[in-house]
KEDO-217803 format. One record per residue: x negated, y, z negated of N, C-alpha, C in turn; residue in three letters. Coordinates in steps of 0.02 Angstrom, whole numbers, plus 32768, in hexadecimal, padded with zeros to 4 digits. Each point is the difference from the previous one (the first is absolute). Layout:
BEGIN
X|Y|Z|X|Y|Z|X|Y|Z|ALA
...
//
This chain:
BEGIN
10B3|B508|8AB4|8008|801F|8028|8023|7FFA|803E|MET
801A|8027|8018|8015|7FE9|804A|7FDC|802F|8037|PHE
7FF8|7FF0|804B|7FDD|802D|8023|7FBF|802D|7FE2|GLY
7FE4|7FDA|7FF9|7FBC|8018|7FDD|7FD5|7FD7|7FDB|SER
7FBF|800C|7FF4|7FC7|7FDE|8002|8009|7FE3|7F93|ILE
8001|7FBB|8014|7FF3|7FE3|7F9E|7FB6|7FE2|8002|SER
7FFB|8001|7FCF|7FCD|7FDC|7FFE|7FFC|7FC4|7FDA|GLY
7FEC|7FAF|8023|7FF8|7FC9|7FEE|7FAE|7FEE|7FEA|LEU
7FF6|7FEC|7FD7|7FB9|7FEE|7FFF|7FC1|8033|8030|SER
7FEE|7FDB|8022|7FCE|8039|8029|8023|800F|804A|ASP
803B|7FE1|7FF8|801F|8008|804A|8036|8024|7FEA|HIS
7FFD|8038|8025|8071|802A|8003|801E|7FCF|8024|ILE
8042|8021|8007|8030|7FEF|8026|8031|8039|800B|CYS
801B|7FF8|803A|803B|8030|800B|8036|7FCD|800C|ILE
8023|8029|7FD8|8041|7FDE|7FEB|8055|8026|8032|VAL
800A|7FE9|802E|8039|800F|8014|8057|7FFA|7FF9|VAL
8020|8028|7FCE|803A|7FF1|7FFA|8032|7FE5|8026|SER
8036|7FDF|7FF5|8029|7FE1|8048|8026|8046|8004|ARG
800D|802E|7FC8|800E|8040|801C|7FDD|802A|8030|ASP
7FE2|8004|7FF2|7FB5|801A|803E|8017|7FDF|803A|GLU
8000|7FC4|7FF8|8002|7FC3|8057|8034|8028|8023|VAL
8032|7FFE|7FD3|8060|7FF1|800E|7FFD|804E|801B|GLU
7FE5|8036|7FDB|8002|8044|8024|7FD0|8025|804B|SER
7FCE|7FBC|8001|7FD4|8018|8025|7FDC|802D|7FF4|GLY
7FEE|8008|7FD2|7FD5|803D|7FE8|7FA7|7FDD|7FD3|ASP
7FD4|800D|8041|7FC3|7FE4|7FEE|7FD3|8044|7FE9|ILE
802B|802D|7FE9|7FCD|802F|7FEE|7FD5|8007|7FC5|ALA
800F|7FD9|7FB1|7FDB|7FEA|7FD9|7FD4|7FCF|8006|ALA
801D|7FD9|802A|7FC0|7FBF|8004|7FD1|802E|802B|ALA
8016|801A|803C|7FC3|8008|803E|7FD1|804F|7FD6|LEU
8028|802A|7FC6|7FF0|800C|7FC8|7FC0|7FE6|7FE4|GLY
7FFB|7FB1|7FF7|7FE1|7FE9|7FC2|7FBE|7FFA|8026|ALA
801A|7FE4|8045|7FC7|7FC6|801B|7FE4|8045|802D|LEU
800C|8043|8010|7FD7|803F|8029|7FD8|8007|7FB7|GLN
7FFE|8008|7FC9|7FD9|8004|7FC8|7FD4|7FD4|801C|LYS
7FD3|7FB4|801A|7FDF|7FEC|7FF7|7FBE|802A|803B|LEU
803B|8023|8025|7FC6|8010|8029|7FEE|8050|7FFC|LEU
7FF0|8007|7FB4|7FFB|803B|8001|7FB4|801B|7FF1|GLU
7FBB|7FD2|8010|7FD6|800B|7FFC|7FDB|7FB4|8023|SER
7FAC|7FF8|800D|7FED|7FCA|8012|7FEF|7FD2|7FAF|PRO
8006|801B|7FCB|7FF3|7FFE|7FCC|8041|7FBB|7FE7|GLU
803E|8028|8002|803F|7FE4|7FDF|8014|7FCB|803B|ILE
7FE2|8001|8045|8013|7FD4|802E|7FD6|7FB6|7FD2|MET
7FC0|8014|7FF3|7FE1|7FC7|8001|8002|7FEB|7FB9|ALA
8013|8010|7FD2|8016|7FFB|7FD6|8047|7FCB|7FE5|GLU
8035|800E|8041|8039|7FDC|7FF8|7FED|7FC9|8043|TYR
7FC5|800A|8008|8006|7FCF|8046|8006|7FB1|7FF3|PHE
8021|7FF5|800B|8030|7FA5|7FF7|801F|8015|7FC6|GLU
801F|8018|7FDA|8001|7FFD|7FBD|805D|8013|800B|ARG
8026|8016|803A|8046|8013|7FE6|8031|7FC5|800F|VAL
802C|7FE9|7FEF|804C|7FDA|800F|8036|8024|800A|ASP
8039|7FEC|8032|8022|8024|8009|8046|7FC9|7FEE|ILE
8044|8016|7FE8|801A|7FE0|7FE7|8058|802C|7FED|VAL
8023|7FC3|8026|8046|802A|7FFD|802F|7FDE|7FAE|PHE
8005|8039|7FF2|8046|7FDB|7FC8|8032|8016|7FF9|HIS
8024|7FD6|7FEC|804A|7FF9|800F|802C|7FCE|8029|GLY
7FC8|7FC8|800A|8026|7FCE|8047|7FED|7FBF|7FD7|TYR
7FEC|7FF9|7FB2|7FFF|7FBF|7FEE|8041|7FD1|8014|ASP
803A|800F|7FEE|8048|7FFA|7FFD|800C|7FE4|8059|ALA
7FDC|802D|802A|800F|7FEF|8044|7FD7|7FB6|8019|ASP
8030|7FC9|8013|7FD5|7FC4|8016|7FF5|7FFB|8052|PRO
8001|8050|8011|7FCD|8015|8041|7FB4|7FF9|7FF1|ARG
7FDE|7FF8|8045|7FC8|8009|7FE8|7FDD|8062|8018|ASP
7FE8|802A|7FE1|8001|8031|7FF4|8001|802E|806C|LEU
7FD5|7FB8|8027|7FFB|8023|803A|8036|7FF8|802B|SER
803B|7FD8|7FDB|803C|8000|8017|802F|8028|7FF9|GLU
7FFF|8033|7FDF|8015|8030|7FE2|7FFF|8037|8024|ILE
803C|8016|8035|7FEE|8035|8022|7FEA|8047|7FF8|GLU
8011|8006|7FA9|7FEC|8046|7FEA|7FBC|8004|7FE6|GLU
7FE5|7FCB|7FFC|7FCE|8000|7FE1|7FC3|8001|803D|VAL
8019|7FE0|803D|7FD6|7FF6|8044|7FFC|8046|8017|ARG
803E|802D|7FF6|8007|804A|8017|7FDE|8024|7FD6|SER
7FE6|8005|7FB7|7FDF|8012|7FD4|7FA9|7FF8|801A|TYR
7FE5|7FC8|7FF9|7FC3|7FD6|8026|800B|8023|8040|VAL
801A|800B|8037|7FE9|801E|8040|8001|8044|7FE2|TYR
8029|8010|7FED|7FED|8069|7FED|7FBF|800D|7FD8|LYS
7FDA|7FC8|7FD5|7FE1|7FFE|7FB6|7FC9|7FFB|802F|LEU
7FFB|7FD7|8037|7FD2|7FE4|804A|7FEF|8043|8026|ASP
8021|802A|8017|8004|8039|802E|7FB7|8034|7FEE|GLU
8016|7FEE|7FA8|7FCD|8031|7FE0|7FDD|8007|7FF0|LYS
7FF0|7FC1|7FDF|7FBB|7FE8|7FD2|8001|7F9C|801E|PHE
7FD6|8010|8028|7FD9|7FC5|8022|7FC1|7FCE|7FFB|PRO
7FE8|801B|7FCB|7FD3|7FE5|7FC8|7FF8|7FD1|7FD4|PHE
8021|7FCE|8011|801F|7FBC|7FDA|7FD3|7FF5|7FEF|TRP
7FD5|7FE6|8033|7FC5|7FBB|8003|7FCA|802A|7FCB|LEU
7FFE|8045|7FFD|7FB9|8005|7FE2|8021|7FFD|7FAB|PHE
8035|800D|7FFE|801B|8025|7FB0|8009|7FB4|7FDE|PHE
8036|7FD9|8037|8026|7FCC|7FCC|7FD6|7FE1|7FE2|LEU
801C|7FCC|7FE2|7FC5|7FD0|7FD5|8010|7FC2|8036|ALA
7FC7|7FD6|8009|801A|7FCB|8019|8010|7FCB|7FE8|LYS
7FFF|8001|7FB9|800C|7FDC|7FD2|8059|8002|7FEA|THR
8002|8033|8029|806C|7FFA|7FD3|802D|7FF9|8049|CYS
8032|8016|8007|802A|7FDF|802D|8031|804E|8023|ARG
7FE1|8029|7FE6|8014|8048|8024|7FFB|8004|8042|GLY
7FC8|7FF8|800A|7FE1|7FFC|8056|8030|7FCB|8032|LEU
800C|7FC1|7FDB|8018|7FCF|801B|8053|800F|7FEE|GLU
8019|803E|7FED|8044|800A|8006|7FFC|803E|8035|CYS
7FDC|802B|8005|8000|8041|8023|7FF8|7FDE|8050|LEU
7FE0|7FBE|8003|7FE8|7FD7|8051|803D|7FEC|8003|LEU
8018|7FEC|7FE9|804A|7FE0|800D|8042|8023|8008|LEU
8009|803A|7FE6|8021|802F|8011|8011|8011|8051|CYS
7FAD|7FFC|801B|7FF7|8018|803A|8003|7FE1|8031|LEU
8002|7FC0|7FE6|8010|7FD8|8038|8051|7FED|8003|LEU
7FEE|7FD1|8050|807A|7FFF|7FEA|8011|7FDB|7FE4|PRO
802F|8014|7FEF|8019|7FCD|7FBC|8043|7FBF|800D|PRO
800A|7FC2|7FED|802F|7FEA|7FF6|7FE7|7FC2|8053|HIS
7FC8|7FF7|7FE9|7FDD|7FCC|8036|7FEF|7FC5|7FE1|LEU
801A|7FB2|8039|7FEA|7FDE|7FD9|7FCE|7FE3|8000|THR
7FD8|7FB6|7FEB|7FB4|8009|7FFA|7FCE|8001|8056|SER
8033|7FE7|8021|7FE6|7FF8|8046|7FF7|805D|8016|ALA
804B|8016|7FF0|7FFC|8043|8007|7FCC|8029|7FF7|GLY
7FDD|8005|7FBF|7FCB|8018|7FED|7FBF|7FF1|8023|ARG
7FFA|7FC0|8002|7FB4|7FEF|8019|800C|800A|8046|ARG
8039|801D|801D|7FE3|8010|8043|7FF2|8051|7FF6|ARG
8036|8020|7FD8|7FE6|804B|8009|7FF4|801C|7FB6|ALA
7FF1|7FE6|7FF2|7FD5|800B|7FC4|7FB0|801F|8009|PHE
7FD8|7FCB|8032|7FAF|8012|8002|8009|8037|8030|PRO
8033|801A|802C|7FEF|8025|8037|7FFA|804D|7FEF|ASP
804D|8001|7FBF|8007|802E|7FD1|7FE8|8011|7FDA|ARG
7FC4|7FE8|7FD2|7FE0|8009|7FD5|7FCA|801A|801E|ILE
7FDF|7FD5|802D|7FC7|8020|8032|7FF0|8044|801F|SER
8046|8014|8014|800A|8045|800D|7FFE|8047|7FBD|ALA
8030|7FD1|7FE2|8007|8031|7FC5|7FB3|8013|7FD8|LEU
7FC5|7FC9|7FEF|7FD6|8000|7FEE|7FDD|802E|803B|LEU
7FEC|7FE8|803A|7FD7|8022|8014|801B|8048|8034|SER
802B|8008|7FF1|8001|803F|8012|8018|8035|7FC0|ASP
8017|7FE7|7FDA|8009|8039|7FD4|7FE7|7FDC|7FB0|ARG
7FF9|7FD9|7FD1|7FDC|7FFF|7FCA|7FC1|7FF6|7FF4|TRP
7FE4|7FE0|8043|7FB5|7FF3|800F|7FD6|8039|7FF2|LEU
801F|8033|802C|7FDA|8042|8023|800F|8031|7FBB|PRO
8033|7FDA|7FD2|8010|803D|7FCE|7FD5|7FF8|7FCD|ALA
8006|7FC7|7FDF|7FC5|7FCC|7FEA|7FB9|801C|801B|MET
7FEA|7FF6|8025|7FBA|8015|801D|7FEA|803B|7FFA|ASN
8027|803F|7FFE|7FE5|8052|8004|8016|7FEC|7FC1|HIS
8018|7FF7|7FB2|7FF2|8004|7FCB|7FC5|7FEE|7FF6|LEU
7FEF|7FB6|800C|7FAC|7FEA|7FEA|7FD9|802A|8024|CYS
7FFA|802A|803D|7FD7|8025|8004|800D|8041|7FC7|ALA
8020|801D|7FEB|8018|8036|7FE1|7FC1|7FE1|7FC0|GLN
802A|7FD0|7FF5|7FD1|7FEC|7FB4|7FB5|7FE0|7FF9|VAL
7FE3|7FE4|8043|7FC0|8000|8015|7FF7|7FAA|7FE6|GLY
8036|7FD9|801F|7FEA|7FCC|7FFB|7FD0|7FDF|8039|LEU
7FDA|7FC9|7FE5|7FE2|7FF5|8040|801B|7FBB|8024|SER
7FE5|8001|8039|801C|7FC7|8049|8009|7FBE|7FCC|ASP
7FDD|7FE9|7FCD|7FF6|7FC0|7FF1|8032|800F|7FD9|ALA
8011|8033|7FCE|8035|801A|7FE6|804D|800F|801E|GLN
7FFE|8010|8027|802B|7FF5|8027|8016|7FB4|8026|LEU
7FD3|7FE2|8004|800E|7FAB|8013|802B|800B|7FF4|GLU
7FE1|7FE3|7FB0|802A|7FE3|7FC1|802F|8000|7FF2|ASP
8019|805E|800F|8039|7FF7|7FD6|801E|7FF9|804E|LEU
800F|7FF3|8036|8021|7FF0|804E|8000|7FAC|7FE4|THR
7FD1|7FF0|7FF2|8001|7FA3|7FFB|803E|7FEF|7FBA|ASP
8001|801B|7FD7|8019|801A|7FCC|8063|8004|801F|ARG
8006|802F|8030|8042|800B|8011|8011|7FC1|803E|VAL
7FDB|7FF6|8021|8008|7FC3|801B|8015|7FCB|7FE3|VAL
7FDB|7FF9|7FD1|8018|7FB6|7FC5|803D|8001|7FDE|ALA
8016|8067|7FEC|804C|7FF2|7FF5|802E|7FFC|8022|TYR
7FFA|8014|8039|802D|7FF9|803E|8020|7FCF|8008|VAL
7FB3|7FC7|8004|8009|7FC6|801B|8007|7FCB|7FC4|THR
7FE7|8007|7FB9|8019|7FE2|7FDF|801E|7FFC|7FBD|LYS
8018|8044|7FF9|802F|8023|7FD9|7FD5|8018|7FCA|GLY
7FFF|8033|7FC1|7FDD|801D|7FC6|7FCE|7FD1|7FF5|PRO
7FCD|800F|8003|7FC6|8000|7FD8|7FD5|7FEA|7FA9|ILE
8002|7F96|7FFD|8010|8015|7FA5|7FD5|803F|7FEE|PRO
7FFA|8013|7FC1|7FDC|802E|7FF9|7FA6|7FF2|7FF0|LEU
8004|7FBB|7FE5|7FB8|7FDB|7FFD|7FDE|8011|8036|HIS
8023|7FFB|8055|7FD5|7FFF|802E|7FFB|8035|8026|ARG
8012|8037|7FF1|7FF5|8035|8007|7FC0|8031|8000|GLN
7FD4|7FF7|801D|7FCB|8035|7FF2|800E|8054|8019|SER
7FEA|8030|7FDE|8019|802B|7FF8|7FB5|802A|802E|ARG
801A|803C|8030|7FC5|800A|8028|7FEE|8051|7FCF|THR
//
């Protein structure tokens, strides 16, 4: 099921097709994501239980974050939906893909070490963390739960997806 929510065990996956990416049509994915915001109960139910994947790029040797159409799609989607840190599972690679799409592409390792920290810090502090905090307040997470989530976000951004056996659910 493309451009919509499809259940995977206790997680859901937003699947974006290559056709949607190439046409720049975020409507289906955005519609599915906006359903997650319909009530505090729905938000709480899908807290850290969502992933996003891009279908149709398996034969492409480039990383998704190097494909201009994917990057443009992610920019458009992120403009309308900044709530990734609240909903996306820290055990999956969807958040990593989105983050890399919002960073400068085609840099050397040295270039990444110079550019990425400031860019990531700005994205988190200016956009994604305020959006996460807003939803945390709406669902009534405690300060300790918010701190736990923030620690998972930092661990994810610095070390990559958290193995399932190490993740504690708030």
